[in-house]
C-alpha positions in Angstrom: 5.5 107.6 -12.4 7.4 104.5 -11.7 10.1 102.3 -13.2 7.8 99.3 -13.9 5.5 101.4 -16.2 7.9 103.7 -17.9 11.1 101.7 -17.9 9.8 98.3 -18.6 12.2 97.8 -21.5 15.3 99.6 -19.8 16.6 96.8 -17.7 20.3 97.5 -18.6 19.9 101.2 -17.7 18.3 100.3 -14.4 21.2 98.0 -13.7 23.8 100.8 -14.3 21.8 103.4 -12.4 21.5 101.4 -9.2 25.2 100.4 -9.4 26.2 104.1 -9.8 24.1 104.9 -6.7 26.0 102.3 -4.6 29.3 103.6 -6.0 28.4 107.1 -4.8 27.5 105.8 -1.3 30.9 104.1 -1.2 32.7 107.2 -2.3 31.0 109.3 0.4 32.1 106.8 3.1 35.7 107.1 1.9 35.4 110.9 1.9 34.2 111.0 5.5 36.9 108.6 6.6 39.6 110.8 5.1 38.0 113.8 6.8 38.2 112.0 10.2 41.9 111.4 9.5 42.4 115.1 8.9 40.6 115.9 12.2 42.7 113.3 14.1 46.0 114.6 12.7 44.9 118.2 13.5 44.1 117.2 17.1 47.3 115.3 17.5 49.3 118.3 16.3 47.4 120.6 18.7 48.2 118.3 21.6 51.8 118.2 20.7 51.9 122.0 20.4 50.4 122.4 23.9 52.7 119.8 25.4 55.7 121.6 23.9 54.9 124.9 25.4 53.3 123.8 28.6 55.5 124.3 31.7 55.6 121.4 34.0 56.2 121.5 37.7 55.2 124.2 40.2 52.0 126.3 39.7 52.5 129.7 38.1 51.9 132.6 40.4 52.1 135.5 38.0 48.9 136.2 36.2 50.4 136.5 32.7 52.3 133.2 33.1 49.2 131.5 34.5 47.0 132.8 31.7 49.2 131.4 29.1 49.0 128.0 30.9 45.2 128.3 30.9 45.3 129.1 27.1 47.3 125.9 26.5 44.8 123.9 28.6 41.9 125.4 26.7 43.6 124.5 23.4 44.2 121.0 24.6 40.4 120.7 25.4 39.7 122.2 21.9 41.9 119.4 20.4 39.8 116.9 22.4 36.6 118.2 20.7 38.2 117.8 17.2 39.0 114.2 18.2 35.3 113.8 19.3 34.2 115.0 15.9 36.4 112.4 14.2 35.1 109.6 16.5 31.4 110.5 16.0 31.9 110.6 12.2 33.5 107.2 12.2 30.8 105.6 14.3 27.8 107.6 13.1 28.6 107.8 9.4 31.3 105.5 8.2 30.4 102.4 10.2 26.6 102.7 9.8 26.8 103.5 6.1 29.2 100.7 5.4 26.8 98.2 7.0 23.9 99.7 5.1 25.9 99.6 1.8 26.5 95.8 2.3 22.8 95.2 2.8 22.0 97.2 -0.3 24.5 95.3 -2.4 22.9 92.0 -1.3 19.4 93.3 -1.9 20.3 94.6 -5.3 21.8 91.3 -6.2 18.6 89.5 -5.2 16.4 91.9 -7.2 18.5 91.7 -10.3 18.7 87.9 -10.0 14.9 87.7 -9.9 14.5 90.0 -12.9 17.2 88.1 -14.8 15.6 84.8 -14.0 12.2 86.0 -15.2 13.7 87.3 -18.4 15.5 84.0 -19.0 12.2 82.1 -18.6 10.5 84.4 -21.1 13.4 84.0 -23.5 13.3 80.2 -23.1 9.6 80.2 -23.9 10.2 82.3 -26.9 12.9 79.9 -28.2 10.5 77.0 -27.8 7.9 79.0 -29.7 10.3 79.6 -32.5 11.1 75.9 -32.6 7.5 74.8 -32.9 6.9 77.5 -35.5 9.8 76.3 -37.7 8.6 72.7 -37.3 5.1 73.7 -38.3 6.4 75.5 -41.4 8.5 72.5 -42.4 5.8 70.0 -41.9 3.2 72.1 -43.7 5.6 72.4 -46.7 6.1 68.6 -46.7 2.3 68.0 -46.5 1.7 70.4 -49.4 4.3 68.7 -51.4 2.8 65.3 -50.6 -0.7 66.5 -51.6 0.5 67.8 -54.9 2.3 64.5 -55.6 -0.9 62.5 -54.8 -2.9 64.6 -57.2 -0.2 64.2 -59.9 -0.2 60.4 -59.4 -4.0 60.3 -59.6 -4.0 62.1 -62.9 -1.3 59.9 -64.3 -2.8 57.3 -66.7 0.1 55.0 -66.3 -0.2 54.9 -62.5 -1.8 51.9 -61.0 -4.6 52.1 -58.4 -2.1 50.9 -55.7 0.2 53.8 -56.5 -2.6 56.3 -56.3 -3.7 54.9 -52.9 -0.2 54.9 -51.6 0.3 58.6 -52.7 -3.0 59.7 -51.1 -2.1 57.9 -47.7 1.3 59.6 -47.7 -0.3 63.0 -48.4 -2.9 62.4 -45.7 -0.2 61.5 -43.1 1.9 64.6 -44.0 -1.2 66.8 -43.7 -2.1 65.2 -40.3 1.5 65.8 -39.0 1.4 69.4 -40.3 -1.9 69.9 -38.5 -0.4 68.6 -35.2 2.6 71.0 -35.6 0.2 73.8 -36.3 -1.7 73.0 -33.1 1.6 72.8 -31.1 2.7 76.1 -32.6 -0.6 77.7 -31.7 -0.5 76.4 -28.2 3.1 77.5 -27.7 2.3 80.9 -29.1 -0.6 81.2 -26.7 1.7 80.2 -23.8 4.4 82.6 -24.8 1.9 85.5 -25.1 0.6 84.7 -21.7 4.1 84.6 -20.2 5.1 87.7 -22.0 2.0 89.5 -20.7 2.8 88.2 -17.1 6.4 89.3 -17.5 5.8 92.8 -18.7 2.6 93.6 -16.8 3.0 91.6 -13.6 6.5 90.3 -12.9 8.6 93.2 -14.0 6.4 95.8 -12.3 6.6 93.8 -9.0 10.4 93.9 -9.3 10.8 97.6 -10.3 7.6 99.2 -8.9 7.4 101.2 -5.6 4.1 99.6 -4.7 6.0 96.5 -3.7 8.5 96.6 -0.9 12.1 95.4 -1.3 12.1 96.1 -5.1 14.5 98.0 -7.2 12.9 101.5 -7.3 12.1 101.4 -3.6 15.6 100.2 -2.8 17.2 103.1 -4.8 14.9 105.7 -3.2 15.8 104.4 0.3 19.5 104.6 -0.6 19.1 108.2 -1.7 17.2 109.1 1.5 19.9 107.5 3.7 22.6 109.2 1.8 20.9 112.5 2.4 20.8 111.8 6.1 24.5 111.1 6.0 25.1 114.4 4.3 23.3 116.2 7.2 25.2 114.1 9.8 28.4 115.5 8.4 27.3 118.9 9.6 25.3 118.0 12.6 28.1 116.1 14.3 30.3 119.2 14.2 27.4 121.5 15.3 27.0 119.4 18.5 30.5 120.3 19.7 30.4 123.9 18.7 29.1 125.1 22.1 32.0 123.4 23.9 34.5 124.8 21.3 33.0 128.2 21.9 33.6 127.8 25.6 37.2 126.9 24.9 37.6 130.0 22.8 35.8 132.1 25.5 38.2 130.6 28.1 41.2 131.8 26.1 39.7 135.3 25.9 38.9 135.2 29.7 42.5 134.1 30.4 43.8 137.1 28.5 41.5 139.5 30.3 42.2 138.3 33.8 45.9 139.3 33.6 46.7 142.1 36.1 50.0 143.7 35.4 50.0 145.7 38.7 49.4 142.5 40.8 52.2 140.7 39.0 54.6 143.5 39.9 53.5 143.5 43.5 53.8 139.7 43.6 57.3 139.9 42.1 58.3 142.4 44.8 56.9 140.2 47.5 58.7 137.1 46.2 62.2 138.7 45.9 62.2 141.4 48.7 65.2 140.5 50.8 64.6 142.6 53.8 68.2 143.7 54.1 68.9 147.3 55.1 70.7 149.5 52.6 74.5 149.6 53.4 75.7 152.8 55.2 78.3 155.1 53.7 81.9 153.9 53.9 84.0 156.2 55.9 87.3 157.7 54.7 90.3 156.2 56.5 93.3 158.4 56.4 96.4 156.1 56.7 98.7 159.1 56.8 97.5 159.8 60.4 98.0 156.2 61.5 95.3 153.8 62.6 92.5 155.5 64.4 91.3 154.0 67.7 87.7 154.8 66.9 85.5 152.0 65.7 83.8 152.7 62.4 80.5 151.3 61.4 82.1 149.2 58.7 84.3 147.5 61.4 81.4 145.7 62.9 79.2 145.3 59.8 81.1 145.2 56.5 79.1 146.5 53.6 76.7 144.1 51.9 77.6 142.9 48.4 75.6 145.3 46.2 75.7 143.4 42.9 75.2 139.8 42.1 78.6 138.2 42.6 80.0 135.6 40.3 80.0 132.2 42.0 83.5 130.8 42.6 82.1 127.4 43.3 83.5 124.2 42.0 80.0 123.1 41.0 79.4 126.2 39.0 81.9 125.7 36.2 81.3 126.7 32.6 83.6 126.5 29.6 83.6 130.1 28.6 82.9 132.7 31.4 80.7 135.5 30.0 81.3 138.3 32.5 84.1 139.7 34.7 83.6 139.1 38.4 83.5 142.2 40.7 86.4 143.0 42.9 86.2 140.9 46.1 87.6 143.8 48.2 85.3 146.4 49.8 86.1 150.0 49.2 88.9 151.4 51.4 90.0 148.0 52.8 93.6 147.3 53.5 95.5 144.9 51.1 96.9 141.7 52.4 100.4 143.1 52.0 99.8 145.5 55.0 103.0 146.0 56.9 103.2 143.7 59.9 105.6 146.1 61.6 102.8 148.6 61.7 100.5 146.1 63.3 103.1 145.1 65.9 103.5 148.7 67.1 99.8 149.1 67.9 97.9 147.8 70.9 96.3 144.4 70.6 92.7 145.6 70.4 93.6 148.0 67.6 95.3 145.3 65.7 92.3 143.1 66.0 90.0 145.9 65.0 92.2 146.8 62.0 92.3 143.1 61.1 88.5 142.9 61.3 88.2 146.0 59.1 90.8 145.0 56.4 91.0 141.2 56.2 87.6 140.1 57.4 85.6 141.8 54.7 87.7 139.9 52.1 87.1 136.6 53.9 83.3 137.4 54.2 83.2 138.3 50.5 84.8 135.0 49.6 82.4 133.2 51.8 79.5 134.9 50.1 80.9 134.1 46.7 81.3 130.5 47.7 77.9 130.0 49.3 75.6 132.4 47.6 75.0 130.2 44.6 75.3 126.8 46.3 72.9 124.4 44.6 72.0 122.6 47.9 69.2 124.4 49.7 69.2 124.3 53.5 66.3 122.7 55.3 65.7 125.8 57.4 65.9 128.0 54.3 68.9 129.9 55.8 70.3 130.2 52.3 67.5 132.7 51.5 67.2 136.4 52.4 65.3 137.1 55.7 62.0 138.1 54.1 62.0 135.1 51.8 63.1 132.8 54.5 60.2 133.9 56.8 57.7 133.3 53.9 59.1 129.8 53.2 59.1 128.8 56.8 55.5 130.1 57.3 54.3 128.3 54.2 56.0 125.1 55.4 54.4 125.5 58.9 51.0 126.0 57.2 51.4 122.8 55.1 52.5 120.8 58.2 49.6 122.2 60.2 47.1 121.0 57.5 48.7 117.6 57.4 48.6 117.4 61.2 44.9 118.4 61.3 44.1 115.7 58.8 46.1 113.1 60.8 44.3 114.1 64.0 40.9 113.9 62.3 41.8 110.4 61.0 42.9 109.4 64.5 39.6 110.5 66.0 37.7 108.7 63.3 39.6 105.5 64.0 39.0 105.8 67.7 35.3 106.2 67.2 35.2 103.3 64.8 37.1 101.2 67.4 34.5 102.1 70.0 31.7 101.1 67.7 33.4 97.7 67.0 33.9 97.2 70.7 30.2 97.8 71.5 29.0 95.9 68.4 31.5 93.0 67.7 29.3 91.8 64.8 30.3 94.9 62.8 34.0 94.3 62.9 37.1 93.3 64.9 38.5 96.2 67.0 42.0 94.7 66.9 42.1 95.0 63.1 42.2 98.8 63.5 45.3 98.7 65.8 47.9 98.9 62.9 46.2 102.0 61.4 45.8 103.6 64.9 49.5 103.0 65.6 50.6 104.3 62.2 48.4 107.4 62.6 49.8 108.1 66.0 53.4 107.8 64.7 52.5 110.2 61.9 51.0 112.7 64.3 54.2 112.6 66.4 56.4 113.1 63.4 54.3 116.0 62.2 54.3 117.6 65.6 58.1 117.3 65.7 58.5 118.9 62.3 56.0 121.7 63.3 58.0 122.5 66.4 61.2 122.5 64.5 60.0 124.9 61.8 58.3 127.1 64.4 61.6 127.4 66.2 63.4 128.4 63.0 60.7 130.9 62.3 61.0 132.5 65.8 64.8 132.6 65.3 64.4 134.2 61.9 62.0 136.9 63.3 64.1 137.4 66.4 67.4 137.5 64.5 66.1 140.2 62.2 64.9 142.3 65.1 68.3 141.8 66.8 70.1 142.8 63.6 68.0 145.9 63.2 68.7 146.9 66.8 72.4 146.5 66.3 72.3 148.6 63.1 70.3 151.3 64.9 72.7 151.4 67.9 75.7 151.6 65.5 74.1 154.5 63.7 73.8 156.4 67.0 77.4 155.7 68.0 76.7 152.8 70.4 79.4 150.1 70.4 79.3 146.8 72.4 81.7 146.8 75.3 83.2 143.4 74.7 84.0 143.9 71.0 87.4 142.0 70.9 85.7 138.7 71.9 83.1 139.2 69.2 85.9 139.9 66.7 87.7 136.7 67.6 84.6 134.4 67.4 83.3 135.9 64.2 86.6 135.8 62.5 87.1 132.1 63.4 83.7 131.2 61.9 84.4 133.2 58.8 87.9 131.8 58.4 86.8 128.2 58.5 85.0 128.6 55.1 87.8 130.1 53.1 88.9 127.9 50.2 92.6 127.0 50.2 94.8 127.0 47.1 95.7 123.6 45.6 98.9 124.7 43.9 101.0 127.5 42.4 101.7 128.6 38.9 103.4 131.3 36.9 102.0 133.3 34.0 103.9 132.6 30.7 102.0 135.3 28.8 99.9 138.4 29.4 96.2 137.7 29.2 93.5 140.5 29.1 90.4 139.1 30.9 87.6 141.0 29.1 84.9 138.3 29.0 82.6 137.1 31.7 84.3 135.4 34.7 87.9 135.9 33.5 90.7 138.1 35.0 93.7 139.7 33.5 97.3 138.4 34.3 100.7 139.7 33.3 103.7 137.7 32.2 105.8 136.4 35.0 103.1 136.9 37.7 102.8 134.2 40.4 99.3 132.9 40.9 97.5 130.5 43.3 95.6 127.6 41.7 92.1 127.4 43.1 90.6 124.9 40.6 92.4 122.8 38.0 91.5 122.6 34.3 88.5 120.2 33.9 89.1 119.7 30.2 87.6 122.9 28.9 90.8 124.8 28.7 90.1 127.1 31.7 91.5 127.1 35.3 90.5 129.2 38.3 93.4 131.2 40.0 93.8 133.7 42.7 96.2 136.7 42.2 98.3 138.1 45.0 96.0 141.1 45.0 93.0 138.9 45.9 91.4 138.9 42.5 90.1 135.5 41.5 88.8 134.3 38.2 89.4 132.0 35.2 92.3 132.1 32.8 93.4 129.9 29.9 95.4 126.9 31.1 97.9 127.2 28.3 99.0 130.7 29.5 100.6 129.4 32.7 103.0 126.7 34.0 102.9 124.9 37.3 105.6 125.7 39.9 106.7 123.6 42.8 
């Protein structure tokens, strides 16, 4: 079955049908385009999400943190596949079908134009046929009327012979004209029938029939087939990226399974193990018996600070301290108000020893409080605990060694290339390598200097720890250095240099209970030393006569000369 045979008289329906097919193709193109916009927005949101939760900077060492970063990376790759789907749909479906649609519109316009032209020609022939038919009818009626008039004149007794001849000639002329019109009508009818037969049996089937290429039915069937391919592409494009999407999802599962909680715990211990020995018990000092000449373990080595101390550093200010700082005095230490008379009555060595036991721990504590949270890290990592310092130094040495080996390999390669140029001048100028050789040599010298510097620091860190352990062991067995007073003087001088000095005095106007973090309690009328002025947040740092230091409201005190 074909359109030319069965739809020869349904030109209008063919016109509407082919137009609706083109409208469907255009709707599908718009549908795919909007689908690509959905994919692009989805991918954009996924990328924004991964960027929001991704941690920039150093590589994560803990497996649970690293796995989350891998999950974000896989999700970012997944977003890339969604973008690829959108891109392939745009180029493979929208662009191609849009071009194909334009071609079909032009082809349809041509076919309809040909059919309309043929129909107009047939209609024009039919109109001419109608015109000749009407003329034939009119002329035949006039001829019949003239014949009847001639017969009437001939039978009239009063008519002359001239009148009879004239009537007969007029009738004969009319009859001759009618015969000519009849012949024209017959010829035009024959022509119309011939053109009509050609139109319906030859011309129209050529336009609508599938046996002839580039005709309406063939065009519509090709459109349907191409649209079906576009439907399949909609699915096939996404199927092509499914293996990669599956790998992304498998990567997320793998990242979750590779987490090792035990290894994370071990790594955390290794990262933060300080290497310090646990502090020894503090001995009881009975002041009712006077100052003992014996040297206690705490005299030489004051107890380590056991808790994380609150940093009394000018750079570590905050508007509202959230915790109370620990007392800066070690247990059993002597207050600063220790009677000088009692010190004057004792031998010099005992005074120094007592000063080392009572005052020095306070100074050491203040030094730790001031330096422990300093934001500036030392180049030799001396701000870190022993174990962490050794690891950092060793890692630095390894990095420098790798860079040094690369520089040495580069230097050897340049020297070999220079030798080749010297033996074969046509390959290059040896002097052109001199700047690179000089720069490499300078780089090697610099790296060797840094390597020696960090190796020295590492040997000091290892040796210092061994020396510290030896002193601790000797102290535990009752062994005391013979020249202790000199050690006391030198250590005290070093410690005392780092003590922060007050910048003014003030008196408490009201009693304040320091219950929040970083604050201290004061009583009305108490004299205080100002360690840090109010920076505009309503808090100032003060030192009490008892040695307690912390933040108080600025409005609770007044400055004194």
